[in-house]
All heavy atoms as a GROMACS GRO file, in nm:
protein
  498
    1MET      N    1   0.958  -1.571   0.196
    1MET     CA    2   0.944  -1.433   0.242
    1MET      C    3   0.857  -1.434   0.368
    1MET      O    4   0.754  -1.498   0.372
    1MET     CB    5   0.878  -1.349   0.134
    1MET     CG    6   0.848  -1.209   0.180
    1MET     SD    7   0.738  -1.106   0.077
    1MET     CE    8   0.810  -1.115  -0.081
    2ARG      N    9   0.900  -1.363   0.468
    2ARG     CA   10   0.819  -1.354   0.589
    2ARG      C   11   0.704  -1.256   0.568
    2ARG      O   12   0.710  -1.167   0.484
    2ARG     CB   13   0.905  -1.312   0.707
    2ARG     CG   14   0.955  -1.169   0.699
    2ARG     CD   15   1.040  -1.134   0.822
    2ARG     NE   16   1.099  -1.004   0.807
    2ARG     CZ   17   1.039  -0.889   0.837
    2ARG    NH1   18   0.916  -0.890   0.882
    2ARG    NH2   19   1.100  -0.774   0.821
    3THR      N   20   0.599  -1.273   0.644
    3THR     CA   21   0.483  -1.185   0.636
    3THR      C   22   0.497  -1.077   0.743
    3THR      O   23   0.520  -1.109   0.859
    3THR     CB   24   0.353  -1.265   0.659
    3THR    OG1   25   0.347  -1.369   0.563
    3THR    CG2   26   0.232  -1.177   0.647
    4PRO      N   27   0.482  -0.950   0.705
    4PRO     CA   28   0.497  -0.843   0.804
    4PRO      C   29   0.379  -0.841   0.902
    4PRO      O   30   0.266  -0.878   0.866
    4PRO     CB   31   0.499  -0.716   0.720
    4PRO     CG   32   0.428  -0.751   0.594
    4PRO     CD   33   0.455  -0.897   0.571
    5ASP      N   34   0.405  -0.800   1.025
    5ASP     CA   35   0.300  -0.783   1.125
    5ASP      C   36   0.232  -0.649   1.099
    5ASP      O   37   0.294  -0.544   1.112
    5ASP     CB   38   0.360  -0.786   1.265
    5ASP     CG   39   0.257  -0.764   1.375
    5ASP    OD1   40   0.135  -0.763   1.345
    5ASP    OD2   41   0.298  -0.748   1.491
    6LEU      N   42   0.105  -0.651   1.063
    6LEU     CA   43   0.032  -0.529   1.029
    6LEU      C   44  -0.066  -0.487   1.138
    6LEU      O   45  -0.152  -0.402   1.117
    6LEU     CB   46  -0.042  -0.549   0.897
    6LEU     CG   47   0.046  -0.584   0.778
    6LEU    CD1   48  -0.039  -0.616   0.656
    6LEU    CD2   49   0.144  -0.473   0.749
    7THR      N   50  -0.050  -0.544   1.257
    7THR     CA   51  -0.141  -0.516   1.368
    7THR      C   52  -0.152  -0.367   1.397
    7THR      O   53  -0.262  -0.315   1.420
    7THR     CB   54  -0.093  -0.589   1.496
    7THR    OG1   55  -0.077  -0.727   1.466
    7THR    CG2   56  -0.192  -0.571   1.608
    8HIS      N   57  -0.042  -0.297   1.396
    8HIS     CA   58  -0.042  -0.154   1.429
    8HIS      C   59  -0.006  -0.067   1.308
    8HIS      O   60   0.044   0.044   1.324
    8HIS     CB   61   0.055  -0.127   1.544
    8HIS     CG   62   0.022  -0.204   1.667
    8HIS    ND1   63  -0.089  -0.179   1.743
    8HIS    CD2   64   0.082  -0.310   1.725
    8HIS    CE1   65  -0.095  -0.264   1.843
    8HIS    NE2   66   0.009  -0.346   1.834
    9ALA      N   67  -0.033  -0.117   1.190
    9ALA     CA   68   0.002  -0.043   1.068
    9ALA      C   69  -0.082   0.084   1.056
    9ALA      O   70  -0.200   0.087   1.091
    9ALA     CB   71  -0.021  -0.131   0.945
   10HIS      N   72  -0.017   0.188   1.008
   10HIS     CA   73  -0.085   0.314   0.978
   10HIS      C   74  -0.100   0.321   0.826
   10HIS      O   75  -0.001   0.330   0.754
   10HIS     CB   76  -0.005   0.434   1.029
   10HIS     CG   77  -0.062   0.565   0.987
   10HIS    ND1   78  -0.175   0.617   1.044
   10HIS    CD2   79  -0.024   0.651   0.891
   10HIS    CE1   80  -0.203   0.732   0.984
   10HIS    NE2   81  -0.113   0.755   0.891
   11TRP      N   82  -0.223   0.312   0.779
   11TRP     CA   83  -0.250   0.310   0.635
   11TRP      C   84  -0.276   0.450   0.584
   11TRP      O   85  -0.340   0.531   0.650
   11TRP     CB   86  -0.371   0.221   0.607
   11TRP     CG   87  -0.346   0.078   0.641
   11TRP    CD1   88  -0.372   0.016   0.760
   11TRP    CD2   89  -0.287  -0.020   0.556
   11TRP    NE1   90  -0.333  -0.114   0.755
   11TRP    CE2   91  -0.281  -0.140   0.630
   11TRP    CE3   92  -0.240  -0.020   0.426
   11TRP    CZ2   93  -0.230  -0.257   0.578
   11TRP    CZ3   94  -0.189  -0.138   0.374
   11TRP    CH2   95  -0.184  -0.254   0.449
   12THR      N   96  -0.226   0.478   0.465
   12THR     CA   97  -0.246   0.609   0.404
   12THR      C   98  -0.277   0.591   0.256
   12THR      O   99  -0.241   0.491   0.196
   12THR     CB  100  -0.122   0.699   0.424
   12THR    OG1  101  -0.151   0.830   0.379
   12THR    CG2  102  -0.001   0.645   0.352
   13LYS      N  103  -0.348   0.688   0.200
   13LYS     CA  104  -0.374   0.684   0.056
   13LYS      C  105  -0.345   0.821  -0.003
   13LYS      O  106  -0.331   0.920   0.069
   13LYS     CB  107  -0.516   0.639   0.025
   13LYS     CG  108  -0.626   0.723   0.083
   13LYS     CD  109  -0.760   0.658   0.056
   13LYS     CE  110  -0.866   0.719   0.143
   13LYS     NZ  111  -0.991   0.652   0.129
   14SER      N  112  -0.340   0.827  -0.132
   14SER     CA  113  -0.304   0.948  -0.202
   14SER      C  114  -0.402   1.061  -0.172
   14SER      O  115  -0.523   1.039  -0.160
   14SER     CB  116  -0.303   0.922  -0.353
   14SER     OG  117  -0.291   1.043  -0.424
   15SER      N  118  -0.350   1.181  -0.164
   15SER     CA  119  -0.437   1.298  -0.148
   15SER      C  120  -0.519   1.324  -0.273
   15SER      O  121  -0.614   1.400  -0.271
   15SER     CB  122  -0.353   1.421  -0.113
   15SER     OG  123  -0.261   1.447  -0.217
   16HIS      N  124  -0.484   1.258  -0.383
   16HIS     CA  125  -0.558   1.272  -0.508
   16HIS      C  126  -0.680   1.181  -0.514
   16HIS      O  127  -0.752   1.181  -0.613
   16HIS     CB  128  -0.467   1.241  -0.628
   16HIS     CG  129  -0.351   1.335  -0.639
   16HIS    ND1  130  -0.363   1.463  -0.688
   16HIS    CD2  131  -0.221   1.319  -0.605
   16HIS    CE1  132  -0.245   1.521  -0.685
   16HIS    NE2  133  -0.157   1.436  -0.634
   17SER      N  134  -0.705   1.104  -0.410
   17SER     CA  135  -0.814   1.006  -0.414
   17SER      C  136  -0.952   1.070  -0.397
   17SER      O  137  -1.052   1.005  -0.421
   17SER     CB  138  -0.794   0.898  -0.308
   17SER     OG  139  -0.804   0.954  -0.180
   18GLY      N  140  -0.958   1.192  -0.353
   18GLY     CA  141  -1.086   1.259  -0.336
   18GLY      C  142  -1.151   1.227  -0.203
   18GLY      O  143  -1.102   1.147  -0.125
   19HIS      N  144  -1.266   1.289  -0.178
   19HIS     CA  145  -1.333   1.275  -0.049
   19HIS      C  146  -1.407   1.143  -0.033
   19HIS      O  147  -1.425   1.094   0.077
   19HIS     CB  148  -1.431   1.391  -0.028
   19HIS     CG  149  -1.362   1.523  -0.024
   19HIS    ND1  150  -1.280   1.561   0.080
   19HIS    CD2  151  -1.362   1.626  -0.111
   19HIS    CE1  152  -1.232   1.682   0.055
   19HIS    NE2  153  -1.279   1.723  -0.060
   20ASP      N  154  -1.453   1.084  -0.143
   20ASP     CA  155  -1.529   0.960  -0.133
   20ASP      C  156  -1.440   0.837  -0.129
   20ASP      O  157  -1.487   0.724  -0.117
   20ASP     CB  158  -1.629   0.948  -0.246
   20ASP     CG  159  -1.564   0.939  -0.384
   20ASP    OD1  160  -1.442   0.956  -0.393
   20ASP    OD2  161  -1.637   0.916  -0.481
   21GLY      N  162  -1.310   0.852  -0.139
   21GLY     CA  163  -1.218   0.739  -0.133
   21GLY      C  164  -1.189   0.678  -0.267
   21GLY      O  165  -1.079   0.635  -0.293
   22GLY      N  166  -1.290   0.672  -0.352
   22GLY     CA  167  -1.270   0.622  -0.487
   22GLY      C  168  -1.209   0.484  -0.496
   22GLY      O  169  -1.221   0.404  -0.405
   23ASN      N  170  -1.146   0.458  -0.607
   23ASN     CA  171  -1.078   0.330  -0.631
   23ASN      C  172  -0.930   0.350  -0.602
   23ASN      O  173  -0.852   0.375  -0.692
   23ASN     CB  174  -1.100   0.284  -0.774
   23ASN     CG  175  -1.244   0.258  -0.803
   23ASN    OD1  176  -1.314   0.202  -0.720
   23ASN    ND2  177  -1.291   0.297  -0.919
   24CYS      N  178  -0.894   0.338  -0.478
   24CYS     CA  179  -0.758   0.372  -0.436
   24CYS      C  180  -0.685   0.255  -0.373
   24CYS      O  181  -0.746   0.162  -0.322
   24CYS     CB  182  -0.761   0.484  -0.334
   24CYS     SG  183  -0.837   0.633  -0.395
   25LEU      N  184  -0.556   0.266  -0.372
   25LEU     CA  185  -0.471   0.177  -0.295
   25LEU      C  186  -0.431   0.250  -0.169
   25LEU      O  187  -0.413   0.371  -0.169
   25LEU     CB  188  -0.344   0.141  -0.373
   25LEU     CG  189  -0.361   0.057  -0.497
   25LEU    CD1  190  -0.226   0.038  -0.565
   25LEU    CD2  191  -0.424  -0.076  -0.465
   26GLU      N  192  -0.417   0.175  -0.062
   26GLU     CA  193  -0.363   0.229   0.061
   26GLU      C  194  -0.228   0.163   0.086
   26GLU      O  195  -0.210   0.044   0.058
   26GLU     CB  196  -0.456   0.202   0.179
   26GLU     CG  197  -0.588   0.273   0.168
   26GLU     CD  198  -0.680   0.245   0.285
   26GLU    OE1  199  -0.671   0.137   0.346
   26GLU    OE2  200  -0.761   0.333   0.315
   27LEU      N  201  -0.136   0.238   0.139
   27LEU     CA  202   0.000   0.192   0.166
   27LEU      C  203   0.025   0.204   0.316
   27LEU      O  204  -0.006   0.307   0.375
   27LEU     CB  205   0.100   0.277   0.088
   27LEU     CG  206   0.247   0.251   0.107
   27LEU    CD1  207   0.286   0.114   0.052
   27LEU    CD2  208   0.329   0.359   0.039
   28ALA      N  209   0.079   0.099   0.376
   28ALA     CA  210   0.115   0.104   0.518
   28ALA      C  211   0.256   0.161   0.530
   28ALA      O  212   0.347   0.119   0.459
   28ALA     CB  213   0.108  -0.034   0.581
   29LEU      N  214   0.270   0.255   0.619
   29LEU     CA  215   0.399   0.320   0.640
   29LEU      C  216   0.472   0.256   0.757
   29LEU      O  217   0.412   0.197   0.846
   29LEU     CB  218   0.377   0.468   0.668
   29LEU     CG  219   0.300   0.544   0.558
   29LEU    CD1  220   0.275   0.687   0.602
   29LEU    CD2  221   0.377   0.540   0.428
   30ALA      N  222   0.601   0.269   0.757
   30ALA     CA  223   0.689   0.228   0.867
   30ALA      C  224   0.681   0.079   0.899
   30ALA      O  225   0.686   0.039   1.014
   30ALA     CB  226   0.660   0.310   0.992
   31ILE      N  227   0.669  -0.004   0.796
   31ILE     CA  228   0.674  -0.149   0.814
   31ILE      C  229   0.812  -0.193   0.765
   31ILE      O  230   0.842  -0.182   0.646
   31ILE     CB  231   0.562  -0.220   0.735
   31ILE    CG1  232   0.425  -0.166   0.772
   31ILE    CG2  233   0.571  -0.370   0.755
   31ILE    CD1  234   0.384  -0.185   0.916
   32SER      N  235   0.894  -0.240   0.853
   32SER     CA  236   1.033  -0.272   0.822
   32SER      C  237   1.049  -0.364   0.702
   32SER      O  238   1.004  -0.478   0.703
   32SER     CB  239   1.098  -0.336   0.944
   32SER     OG  240   1.232  -0.365   0.918
   33GLY      N  241   1.112  -0.311   0.597
   33GLY     CA  242   1.144  -0.390   0.478
   33GLY      C  243   1.030  -0.412   0.381
   33GLY      O  244   1.049  -0.472   0.277
   34PHE      N  245   0.910  -0.367   0.415
   34PHE     CA  246   0.794  -0.392   0.331
   34PHE      C  247   0.718  -0.264   0.298
   34PHE      O  248   0.728  -0.164   0.368
   34PHE     CB  249   0.696  -0.488   0.401
   34PHE     CG  250   0.747  -0.627   0.410
   34PHE    CD1  251   0.816  -0.670   0.522
   34PHE    CD2  252   0.728  -0.717   0.306
   34PHE    CE1  253   0.864  -0.798   0.531
   34PHE    CE2  254   0.776  -0.846   0.314
   34PHE     CZ  255   0.844  -0.888   0.427
   35ALA      N  256   0.641  -0.271   0.192
   35ALA     CA  257   0.548  -0.166   0.153
   35ALA      C  258   0.414  -0.235   0.128
   35ALA      O  259   0.376  -0.261   0.015
   35ALA     CB  260   0.596  -0.093   0.029
   36PRO      N  261   0.340  -0.271   0.236
   36PRO     CA  262   0.213  -0.340   0.219
   36PRO      C  263   0.109  -0.250   0.152
   36PRO      O  264   0.096  -0.132   0.184
   36PRO     CB  265   0.170  -0.374   0.362
   36PRO     CG  266   0.294  -0.359   0.444
   36PRO     CD  267   0.376  -0.256   0.375
   37VAL      N  268   0.033  -0.309   0.061
   37VAL     CA  269  -0.068  -0.235  -0.016
   37VAL      C  270  -0.201  -0.309  -0.004
   37VAL      O  271  -0.205  -0.432  -0.003
   37VAL     CB  272  -0.024  -0.227  -0.164
   37VAL    CG1  273  -0.130  -0.158  -0.248
   37VAL    CG2  274   0.108  -0.153  -0.176
   38ARG      N  275  -0.310  -0.233   0.005
   38ARG     CA  276  -0.444  -0.292   0.008
   38ARG      C  277  -0.541  -0.202  -0.069
   38ARG      O  278  -0.512  -0.085  -0.095
   38ARG     CB  279  -0.492  -0.314   0.151
   38ARG     CG  280  -0.520  -0.186   0.226
   38ARG     CD  281  -0.562  -0.212   0.368
   38ARG     NE  282  -0.598  -0.088   0.437
   38ARG     CZ  283  -0.629  -0.081   0.564
   38ARG    NH1  284  -0.628  -0.190   0.640
   38ARG    NH2  285  -0.661   0.035   0.618
   39ASP      N  286  -0.656  -0.257  -0.103
   39ASP     CA  287  -0.762  -0.186  -0.174
   39ASP      C  288  -0.844  -0.108  -0.072
   39ASP      O  289  -0.895  -0.165   0.025
   39ASP     CB  290  -0.850  -0.288  -0.246
   39ASP     CG  291  -0.958  -0.226  -0.332
   39ASP    OD1  292  -0.993  -0.107  -0.312
   39ASP    OD2  293  -1.011  -0.297  -0.418
   40SER      N  294  -0.859   0.022  -0.092
   40SER     CA  295  -0.932   0.104   0.005
   40SER      C  296  -1.080   0.068   0.015
   40SER      O  297  -1.143   0.091   0.118
   40SER     CB  298  -0.918   0.253  -0.028
   40SER     OG  299  -0.978   0.282  -0.153
   41LYS      N  300  -1.136   0.007  -0.088
   41LYS     CA  301  -1.278  -0.032  -0.083
   41LYS      C  302  -1.301  -0.153   0.007
   41LYS      O  303  -1.412  -0.176   0.054
   41LYS     CB  304  -1.331  -0.064  -0.224
   41LYS     CG  305  -1.336   0.055  -0.318
   41LYS     CD  306  -1.400   0.020  -0.451
   41LYS     CE  307  -1.339  -0.095  -0.525
   41LYS     NZ  308  -1.199  -0.086  -0.562
   42HIS      N  309  -1.197  -0.232   0.030
   42HIS     CA  310  -1.208  -0.353   0.111
   42HIS      C  311  -1.100  -0.353   0.220
   42HIS      O  312  -1.040  -0.456   0.248
   42HIS     CB  313  -1.194  -0.477   0.023
   42HIS     CG  314  -1.288  -0.478  -0.092
   42HIS    ND1  315  -1.423  -0.500  -0.076
   42HIS    CD2  316  -1.270  -0.458  -0.223
   42HIS    CE1  317  -1.483  -0.494  -0.194
   42HIS    NE2  318  -1.391  -0.468  -0.285
   43ALA      N  319  -1.080  -0.238   0.279
   43ALA     CA  320  -0.968  -0.220   0.371
   43ALA      C  321  -0.971  -0.313   0.491
   43ALA      O  322  -0.868  -0.368   0.530
   43ALA     CB  323  -0.962  -0.076   0.418
   44SER      N  324  -1.087  -0.334   0.550
   44SER     CA  325  -1.090  -0.413   0.674
   44SER      C  326  -1.092  -0.563   0.651
   44SER      O  327  -1.057  -0.639   0.741
   44SER     CB  328  -1.210  -0.372   0.758
   44SER     OG  329  -1.330  -0.402   0.688
   45HIS      N  330  -1.131  -0.608   0.532
   45HIS     CA  331  -1.144  -0.752   0.512
   45HIS      C  332  -1.080  -0.803   0.383
   45HIS      O  333  -1.084  -0.922   0.356
   45HIS     CB  334  -1.291  -0.792   0.515
   45HIS     CG  335  -1.373  -0.724   0.409
   45HIS    ND1  336  -1.422  -0.597   0.426
   45HIS    CD2  337  -1.412  -0.764   0.287
   45HIS    CE1  338  -1.489  -0.562   0.317
   45HIS    NE2  339  -1.485  -0.662   0.231
   46GLY      N  340  -1.022  -0.716   0.307
   46GLY     CA  341  -0.961  -0.758   0.181
   46GLY      C  342  -0.817  -0.802   0.199
   46GLY      O  343  -0.759  -0.791   0.307
   47PRO      N  344  -0.759  -0.853   0.092
   47PRO     CA  345  -0.620  -0.899   0.100
   47PRO      C  346  -0.520  -0.783   0.105
   47PRO      O  347  -0.551  -0.671   0.067
   47PRO     CB  348  -0.603  -0.978  -0.029
   47PRO     CG  349  -0.700  -0.917  -0.123
   47PRO     CD  350  -0.818  -0.874  -0.039
   48VAL      N  351  -0.404  -0.813   0.155
   48VAL     CA  352  -0.292  -0.719   0.159
   48VAL      C  353  -0.179  -0.781   0.078
   48VAL      O  354  -0.148  -0.900   0.092
   48VAL     CB  355  -0.244  -0.694   0.304
   48VAL    CG1  356  -0.118  -0.610   0.305
   48VAL    CG2  357  -0.355  -0.628   0.384
   49ILE      N  358  -0.118  -0.702  -0.009
   49ILE     CA  359  -0.002  -0.748  -0.085
   49ILE      C  360   0.122  -0.687  -0.021
   49ILE      O  361   0.140  -0.565  -0.024
   49ILE     CB  362  -0.012  -0.706  -0.233
   49ILE    CG1  363  -0.140  -0.761  -0.295
   49ILE    CG2  364   0.111  -0.753  -0.310
   49ILE    CD1  365  -0.170  -0.706  -0.432
   50PRO      N  366   0.208  -0.770   0.039
   50PRO     CA  367   0.327  -0.717   0.107
   50PRO      C  368   0.447  -0.706   0.013
   50PRO      O  369   0.536  -0.789   0.012
   50PRO     CB  370   0.352  -0.821   0.217
   50PRO     CG  371   0.304  -0.949   0.157
   50PRO     CD  372   0.188  -0.912   0.066
   51PHE      N  373   0.448  -0.602  -0.070
   51PHE     CA  374   0.564  -0.578  -0.158
   51PHE      C  375   0.687  -0.553  -0.073
   51PHE      O  376   0.678  -0.492   0.033
   51PHE     CB  377   0.541  -0.452  -0.243
   51PHE     CG  378   0.441  -0.467  -0.352
   51PHE    CD1  379   0.310  -0.424  -0.335
   51PHE    CD2  380   0.476  -0.523  -0.475
   51PHE    CE1  381   0.217  -0.436  -0.437
   51PHE    CE2  382   0.385  -0.535  -0.577
   51PHE     CZ  383   0.255  -0.492  -0.558
   52THR      N  384   0.802  -0.596  -0.122
   52THR     CA  385   0.926  -0.552  -0.058
   52THR      C  386   0.944  -0.405  -0.097
   52THR      O  387   0.892  -0.358  -0.198
   52THR     CB  388   1.047  -0.634  -0.105
   52THR    OG1  389   1.066  -0.612  -0.245
   52THR    CG2  390   1.031  -0.781  -0.073
   53ARG      N  391   1.020  -0.333  -0.019
   53ARG     CA  392   1.041  -0.191  -0.052
   53ARG      C  393   1.108  -0.172  -0.188
   53ARG      O  394   1.066  -0.086  -0.265
   53ARG     CB  395   1.118  -0.122   0.058
   53ARG     CG  396   1.032  -0.101   0.182
   53ARG     CD  397   1.101  -0.010   0.281
   53ARG     NE  398   1.016   0.006   0.397
   53ARG     CZ  399   0.931   0.107   0.413
   53ARG    NH1  400   0.921   0.200   0.322
   53ARG    NH2  401   0.858   0.115   0.522
   54PRO      N  402   1.210  -0.252  -0.224
   54PRO     CA  403   1.268  -0.236  -0.357
   54PRO      C  404   1.169  -0.266  -0.470
   54PRO      O  405   1.168  -0.198  -0.572
   54PRO     CB  406   1.384  -0.335  -0.358
   54PRO     CG  407   1.420  -0.357  -0.216
   54PRO     CD  408   1.290  -0.345  -0.141
   55ALA      N  409   1.084  -0.366  -0.451
   55ALA     CA  410   0.984  -0.398  -0.554
   55ALA      C  411   0.883  -0.285  -0.569
   55ALA      O  412   0.844  -0.248  -0.681
   55ALA     CB  413   0.913  -0.529  -0.521
   56TRP      N  414   0.840  -0.227  -0.458
   56TRP     CA  415   0.744  -0.115  -0.464
   56TRP      C  416   0.810   0.007  -0.530
   56TRP      O  417   0.747   0.073  -0.613
   56TRP     CB  418   0.694  -0.080  -0.324
   56TRP     CG  419   0.594   0.031  -0.326
   56TRP    CD1  420   0.612   0.158  -0.281
   56TRP    CD2  421   0.460   0.025  -0.378
   56TRP    NE1  422   0.497   0.231  -0.301
   56TRP    CE2  423   0.402   0.152  -0.360
   56TRP    CE3  424   0.385  -0.075  -0.437
   56TRP    CZ2  425   0.272   0.182  -0.400
   56TRP    CZ3  426   0.254  -0.045  -0.476
   56TRP    CH2  427   0.200   0.082  -0.458
   57ALA      N  428   0.934   0.036  -0.496
   57ALA     CA  429   1.006   0.149  -0.556
   57ALA      C  430   1.019   0.129  -0.707
   57ALA      O  431   1.001   0.224  -0.784
   57ALA     CB  432   1.143   0.166  -0.492
   58ALA      N  433   1.048   0.008  -0.750
   58ALA     CA  434   1.059  -0.020  -0.894
   58ALA      C  435   0.925  -0.002  -0.963
   58ALA      O  436   0.917   0.052  -1.073
   58ALA     CB  437   1.112  -0.161  -0.917
   59PHE      N  438   0.818  -0.046  -0.899
   59PHE     CA  439   0.682  -0.031  -0.954
   59PHE      C  440   0.647   0.116  -0.970
   59PHE      O  441   0.602   0.160  -1.077
   59PHE     CB  442   0.582  -0.101  -0.863
   59PHE     CG  443   0.439  -0.080  -0.901
   59PHE    CD1  444   0.386  -0.139  -1.014
   59PHE    CD2  445   0.357  -0.001  -0.822
   59PHE    CE1  446   0.252  -0.120  -1.049
   59PHE    CE2  447   0.224   0.020  -0.856
   59PHE     CZ  448   0.173  -0.040  -0.970
   60VAL      N  449   0.667   0.194  -0.867
   60VAL     CA  450   0.634   0.337  -0.873
   60VAL      C  451   0.722   0.407  -0.975
   60VAL      O  452   0.673   0.491  -1.052
   60VAL     CB  453   0.649   0.401  -0.733
   60VAL    CG1  454   0.638   0.553  -0.739
   60VAL    CG2  455   0.544   0.344  -0.639
   61SER      N  456   0.849   0.373  -0.981
   61SER     CA  457   0.940   0.433  -1.078
   61SER      C  458   0.893   0.404  -1.222
   61SER      O  459   0.896   0.491  -1.309
   61SER     CB  460   1.080   0.380  -1.057
   61SER     OG  461   1.169   0.434  -1.152
   62ALA      N  462   0.847   0.282  -1.245
   62ALA     CA  463   0.797   0.246  -1.379
   62ALA      C  464   0.673   0.326  -1.414
   62ALA      O  465   0.654   0.365  -1.529
   62ALA     CB  466   0.770   0.097  -1.386
   63LEU      N  467   0.586   0.350  -1.315
   63LEU     CA  468   0.466   0.431  -1.339
   63LEU      C  469   0.502   0.575  -1.376
   63LEU      O  470   0.442   0.635  -1.466
   63LEU     CB  471   0.375   0.432  -1.218
   63LEU     CG  472   0.302   0.302  -1.186
   63LEU    CD1  473   0.224   0.318  -1.057
   63LEU    CD2  474   0.211   0.262  -1.299
   64VAL      N  475   0.599   0.630  -1.305
   64VAL     CA  476   0.640   0.768  -1.329
   64VAL      C  477   0.699   0.784  -1.470
   64VAL      O  478   0.675   0.884  -1.536
   64VAL     CB  479   0.741   0.814  -1.220
   64VAL    CG1  480   0.803   0.947  -1.255
   64VAL    CG2  481   0.672   0.819  -1.086
   65ARG      N  482   0.773   0.684  -1.514
   65ARG     CA  483   0.836   0.690  -1.646
   65ARG      C  484   0.735   0.672  -1.760
   65ARG      O  485   0.761   0.712  -1.872
   65ARG     CB  486   0.944   0.584  -1.659
   65ARG     CG  487   1.069   0.613  -1.581
   65ARG     CD  488   1.181   0.519  -1.618
   65ARG     NE  489   1.143   0.380  -1.612
   65ARG     CZ  490   1.165   0.296  -1.512
   65ARG    NH1  491   1.226   0.342  -1.405
   65ARG    NH2  492   1.130   0.170  -1.517
   66SER      N  493   0.620   0.611  -1.732
   66SER     CA  494   0.526   0.583  -1.841
   66SER      C  495   0.431   0.698  -1.868
   66SER      O  496   0.423   0.794  -1.807
   66SER     CB  497   0.446   0.458  -1.813
   66SER     OG  498   0.370   0.470  -1.696
   0.00000   0.00000   0.00000
């Protein structure tokens, strides 16, 4: 699997995360074929998990069903 270029990624997190940021995941938008995710507490230096879009969709769908 190739690694997406995240140099100009725009990261977003849920509006439910509150003002202090909390324990949230951030998702990079508009990355071709990928849905990169990172921990908002370690955004600048933590790891990024580059889910494929189908894998991320399946994950979110499973959460919604549970």
